[in-house]
C-alpha positions, -999 to 999 in steps of 0.1 A, spaced: -456 -622 325 -450 -632 289 -471 -663 294 -500 -642 307 -498 -619 276 -496 -648 252 -526 -664 269 -545 -631 266 -536 -627 230 -549 -662 222 -580 -658 243 -589 -623 228 -583 -635 192 -606 -664 197 -634 -643 212 -631 -615 186 -635 -641 158 -666 -656 176 -681 -621 181 -675 -611 144 -691 -644 132 -721 -638 156 -725 -602 145 -719 -589 180 -696 -565 199 -672 -580 225 -670 -567 260 -645 -582 285 -629 -575 318 -604 -591 341 -615 -617 366 -603 -616 401 -574 -639 404 -565 -658 435 -533 -650 455 -512 -675 436 -521 -658 403 -537 -690 391 -565 -689 365 -600 -698 373 -614 -733 369 -622 -728 332 -587 -716 325 -596 -680 316 -587 -649 335 -613 -628 318 -651 -625 317 -667 -616 285 -701 -607 270 -713 -606 235 -734 -575 230 -758 -563 203 -739 -537 182 -740 -504 200 -753 -518 232 -738 -507 266 -722 -532 289 -739 -539 322 -733 -512 348 -713 -518 380 -681 -531 364 -654 -516 341 -657 -534 308 -636 -529 277 -658 -530 246 -646 -537 211 -671 -521 187 -666 -546 159 -695 -535 136 -691 -497 136 -722 -490 157 -716 -466 185 -739 -462 215 -761 -431 214 -745 -401 230 -765 -379 253 -775 -346 238 -759 -316 253 -781 -285 256 -767 -254 239 -755 -227 264 -780 -200 274 -775 -165 259 -766 -150 293 -738 -176 297 -725 -168 263 -725 -131 271 -705 -137 303 -680 -159 285 -676 -133 258 -671 -105 283 -644 -126 301 -626 -134 268 -627 -97 258 -614 -86 292 -586 -112 292 -576 -103 256 -575 -66 265 -555 -72 296 -530 -96 281 -526 -84 245 -541 -49 245 -565 -61 218 -602 -64 215 -631 -43 228 -625 -20 257 -644 -33 287 -673 -11 300 -673 3 335 -695 -26 347 -672 -52 332 -641 -35 346 -657 -34 381 -666 -71 378 -630 -80 368 -617 -61 399 -640 -81 421 -631 -114 405 -594 -108 406 
């Protein structure tokens, strides 16, 4: 096991240096090893890609990506909650606060009926 970790350390260090020099991010994953736990023909147990900074790795496989240049991929925008959802959340929080701590606004009759149905 120690030999495997040492080989990975050397392999990773070499590829990080190459990616930094090329101005790229590094993505890598384990290759499938044979039953005898021997390395592939080229001696490496890992596949790698050099990606443009902030680019996503190809889909279909689990890749570990080292963002070496501080550029993160764009995050999907999350729509703000609708007003009716916010009112329901607030009503639930108020009801739970009242029930547990005796604090907050007193639930209206409709809210109290709703809580009995939910519980």
